[in-house]
N, C-alpha and C positions, 0 to 999 in steps of 0.2 A: 655326564656325572659332573655336571657345574655345581650342584648341591654338596657343599663341603663335607665330608665325613667326619664324624666326630674324633676328637683325639683319642677317645677310650677306646674305640672301635679300631681306629689304627694300631694302637698299642696292642690289642688282642690279636690283630693280624700278623704282627712283626712276629709274634712268639710261634708262628707257624712256618717261618723261613727255612729253618731247619728240615721241617718235614717237607717242605717243597723240593729241596734238594735232593732227598733220598728218593721221593718219588719220581722225579725227573730222569733217572736212571734207567728206568724201564725204556722198552721198545714201543710202547703203546703211543700212537700218535696222537691220542686224544688227550686234552690236558686233564689233570688229576684235579679233584675238588677236595679239600681238606677242611675238616670242621674246625673253628679257632675254638682255643682253648680259653678257660676263665668262665666265671659267672657274672662280668662287668658290663657284658656287652647289651646294650639295649634291645627290647624285641624288635624296633622298627629298623635296627642295623642291618646291612646285609649280613648273611649268615653263612657265605660259601666264600673261600680264597681259592683263586683259580690259578694253578701254575702252570707255566709253560716252558718249553727249551725252543732253542733256535729251529728245530727240525719240524715244529709243530706249524710254522710258517710256509707259505708258498711264495718263492722268491719270484719278484717281478724287477728284472734289471730294465733301468730307464737311462737314456742317454739324456742329460741334462742339456737342454736347449735354451739359448737366449731371446728373449722376445722383446721388439720395442714397442709393444702395444702397452696400452694401460693394463696394470693388475687387475685381476679380478676381485678387488677389494676397494674399499675407500681409503683414498691416500689424501693427507693433507700436509702442505707445506708451510713452514713459518721460517720468515727471515729474522731473526733475533737482533740483527745488525741494525734494523730499523726501529728497534725498540730501545728508548732513552732509559736506562736505569740510573743514570746519574754518576758521579765521580765522589768517591770518599777516602780519606786518609784513615787507614784502620790505626788504632791506639797502639799497636806494637810498632808502629813507624814513627812514633813520637820519638824527638831527637835525645830525650833523656833515658830511653829504653831500648832503643832500636838495635844497638849493639848485642844486646842479648839474645837477638834472634839472628844475628849475622850467619850464623852456620847455614840457615835455612836457605840462603841465596846462593850459594855455591861459588864458582868462577874459578879462574886458573890461580893456584896458590903461589906460582912464580911471578906473577904481577898483580900481587896484593894491593898495592896502592891504587892502580886502576880499578881493581875491583870495589875497593873500599868508595872510591869517588862515584862510580855508577852506582853503589848501592846507596850512596846518601842522596844521589839525584832521584833515584827509585822512591826511596821513602818520603822524600819532600814532594813528589808529585802524586795528587789524588789519584786513586786507582778508578779506571772505568770497570763498572761492573760487567762481570763474565758468568754465563749460564754454567753452572756445576750439577744441576740435577733438575729433573723435571717431572711432573706427574699431570695427567688428563682426567678431568673429572666433571661431569654435568656440563660438557660443551665448552669447558675453560681449561687453559695450560695454568700450571702453578709452577713456578720457576724459582730455583734457588739460585740467588746470585751471591757470588764472592767478590769482596773488595780487599782482601789480606792478601797481598803479595808473598807472605810466608806460608799460606794455606794452614794457618794455625787455628782457624775458627773464631777470630777475634771480631770479626766484622763481616757480616752477611746479611742478607734479606731473603724474604719470600714475597713475589710478586704473583699476582693473578691477572692474567691476560685473555680478554674474550675476543676470538679472531672476527667475530660477526660486527661489534660495536667499535672494535680496536681500543678499547678500554684497559688501560693498564693500571693498577691499583697495587700499591704496596700494603701487604697484609701484615708484615711483621719485620721488624728490624732488630738484630743483635749485633752491639758493638760495646764490647768490654773486655779489659785486659785482665781484671781480677777474677770475676767470674763468669767466664765464656760458656755457653753451650756449644759443644763439639757434636755437631748435628751429623749424624752417619747416613740417615735416610728421613725422608718426611713422605706422608701420605695423607689422604683425605678419607674420613670416615663420617658418613651422616652430615657432610658440609663442614665438617671441622678440621682442621689442620694440625695433624698428629705429628711430633718430632721423637724421633728415636735417636738416642746419646750414649756413647759408649766411652768410658773413662779408662784409657789404658793403663794409667799410673795404679789403679787399685781394682781392675777388671770389673767395673760396676756399670750397668746400663739403667738408663732411665728413659721414661715415657713421659712427654709433656703434651698438653693441649694448649693452643693458642686462645685465649679468652676473647670471644666475639666482642665485649661490650669494652674491655680495657686495651686489647691489642697485646696483653703480656701472657708469658707462659706460665702455664699452670703445672706443677708435678702431680703425674696420675699414679706413677708406680717406679720404684727404684728396686733393683736385684740384680741377681746373677745370671745376666743373660747378656749376649753379644750380638744377636741377629733379632729383628722384629718384621714382621710383615701382616697385612690385614688379610681377614679372609670374607667371603661372600656374607657371611652373617652378621659383619659389623663388629667381629672380635679382632683381636690381634695376638698372633702368634709369636712366643717369645723361646729361643733356643740359646743353650748355651753348650759346648764342647769342652769336656776334658780331653786332651790330647794324649796320644800315646807317645812313649819315650821317642820313637822315630820323627816324631813333629809333624807327620803327614796324615795321620789318621787319628780317629776319635775313639778312645776307649768307652766314653759315656756320653750320651746326649740327652740333656735336661730340656722338656719343652714345658712350657705354662700356656694357658690361654687367659687372656686378660680381657675382661668387660670395660670398655672405657667408660661406660654410663656409670657403673656402680664402683669402679676401681679395684674390683675384686678379681682374684685369680680363680677362675670356675673349672680348671683341670690342671692336674699337675703331676707329670708322669717323668719319670727317669727310664732310659734305655741303655741296657748294658750291652756294649759290643766288645768286651773285653777278650773273648775267644776269637772273634773275626773282626777284620777291618771293616771300618763303618763310617758313613757318613749321611748326612739328610740334607735336602732341600726343601724350604718352604714356599708355597707359591700361593698367593691369594686368590687366584682363579680355579685351580684344580686340586689342591690339597697338598698333602705331604708326601714327598717321594723319597725312599730310602734306598741307599745302595751300600750292599754289604760284598766282601771279598772272601769268601770260604778259603780253607787252605788248599784247595785244590786248584786254585788260580782264576776260577771262573767268577763270574759276577753275577750277583742277584740284585734285581732291581725291583722294587715294589713302589704302585702307585695305585690309589683305589683299592679294589679287591683283586688285583692282577700282580703276578709275581712273574719276573722272566729271569730264568736261569741261562745266561749267554757265556758263548764261549769267545766274544769279540774281545780283543786286545786293543790296549793304547786308546781308550776312549777318552777324548779331549773334551766333548761337549753332550750335555744331555739336556733335551727338552720334552716336555709332556703335555697333553691336552687331557681332556674327559676320557677319550679311548685309543688314544695314539701315543707312541713313544718314539723319539728320533734320537739317534746316538750317532755322534760324529767320532770316525777313528782315523787315526794316521798310520802311516808304515814304521814308524818310530814315535815313542812319546814325545810329544810337544814337537814332533817335526812335520811341518805341514806341506812340502813339496808334493806330497801323495796323500791323498785322503778319501775317505769314503762317508757317504751319508746312508745310513739305514732307518728306515722309517717303518715301525710295526703298527699295523692295524688289529687291534684285539677284538674287532667286531668281526671282519672278514677272514680273520687269520691269513693275512697278507703281508709280506714284507718288501717294502721297495727300497731298491738298491740302486746308488747312482755314484758315478766318480764326482767328488766335491772338490778336487784340485783346482785353484785359482779362485776359489770362491770364498777365501778367508780362512782364519784359524779360530774363529769363534761362531758360537751359534746362540741366537736369543730368541725371544718370542714366544712361540709354542710350536708343537710338533706339526702341525698343518701350515702355519704360516711362518716359516723360519727367516729369521732376519741373519744374513751372512756378513760378517766384515774382517778385517785384519787390524792388529794392534800396530803394524808398521809396514812399511814398503820400501824396497831399495830403488822404487822409481820416483821417490820423492813423497810428495803430500797428497796424490790422488789415490787414495786406498778407497776401491768401490764399496759401496753398501748395497747389498743385494736382497731381494724379496725371493724365497723360494717356496715354491709350491710342491711339495715332494710327491704328491699322489698323480700329478700330471707332467711331473719332470720339467717343468719350466723355470726360469730364472728371470727376474725383473730387476734390471739397476736403477736404484733409487737416488744414487748419488755419489760423489766423492766425498771422502772424509779423513780426518786424523782424530787422534784420541776419541774415538767412538764410544759412547756408553748408551745404554738401551735400557728402558724403564717399562716394566710391564704393570698395566693397571686394568682395573675391572673394564673399563671403556676401550680399552686398545694399547697399543704397543707404541711407545714415543721414543725415537732415536735422536740422538743429539750428535751432531757432527760439526765439524769445524772446517772452515777455509783459513786462509792465513793472513795473519796481521803482525806487526812487530813494532817494538819500540825502538825508534831511531836515536842513538846517542850522537849528540854533538857535544862541543866543549863545555858548553854551560846549560844544556837543556836535555830533555826527552821527549819526543814526540812519537806519534804513532804513523806508522807507515807499512805498506805490505812487506809481509815477511813471514816470520816464523811463529808468532803467538797466535793461538787458535780464536777466531771468532766465531761462536757457536750458530747453529742452525737447527731446526726441528723438522722431523718428518713423523707424522702419526699415521700408523697402520691401524685404522679402526677394527675394533673386535667383533 
């Protein structure tokens, strides 16, 4: 189901979630088929909502084994340490304004004098560009490079890198103290660089496109949204959450579909989850996934025209593809010493179960090619990054990492990970030496 289901269809399907919950209480091992409600569903849209529970799947328990062989997918490694992004001084490091941003620097308050000295040296030294985001499109890597030591969005660039020709091109540079663009995410649609920005001061989101002729950003849309993601049809899905009083779940989810060519909203819907806990994930490859938690404590997970009513607890990670769903659970919520990975195949009605302990506390990618990694490790800075193929129960180590980030793109999954480097402070200068500040590297798992 690589073709993105229209949002209107998804909305109609969500209205049947409660019906699925009731139907799944029977003992019939066959999944129930519920007709969607409403008269807005297009004739060509799927007209069946398939509801399942855990017992509808045959469990296949696998012992996850490690392999030293190359994974059965295309892997590409890029060492960004060999790419020269230059050095720049962010405008917030200027001598007349830097103390306004001192609180971002941290440091021991009991030795404030030394901290201020280090802070001033840091501001005086132009920053080396560091990779803070990545996207893969049409054979090129697009890299967001940060130069702002305060991480306030005052100085950053987007470079494109062609691994075949080794050409590195700066596509866009933002350096402003008065009118910064706080880019929370970027992606490529039809060769154009799209920037998604969210301003926390007034909860306003904005979508910009980089003009290919001038190199300057042009505002496409501004509104009440917090997240943005591209879909396979070249549209942009925008979502906004109205949070419950508990601060953890959403009462209301507002989703818009933006056409970047016409700058028009082609669909605009609000989902009401006031009676049940709810959240949603938007994925450019596979559509919209909705997770709800009814009053009985179960979980209902919908993607495509499939709804799973599961009794699994402490779900810390969810990934999905066109017909598979992977859930990472642990013995305690956010406690990762003992964890289990469940992968549901909705075509074969099989559930692959394997012990995931020691493979990380996060999963990314998609349900059939899972990237597992940890956010921290007591053993130092070698936090392994794994590629897991759930259906064959095999794990491949891709590298060691710190501060790992993963970006799913239409052409593959880009993993950004770090080796170690630090700034060495002497009495009068700052230099780069091996230590703790990350140097980014890239792994591409091609889709």
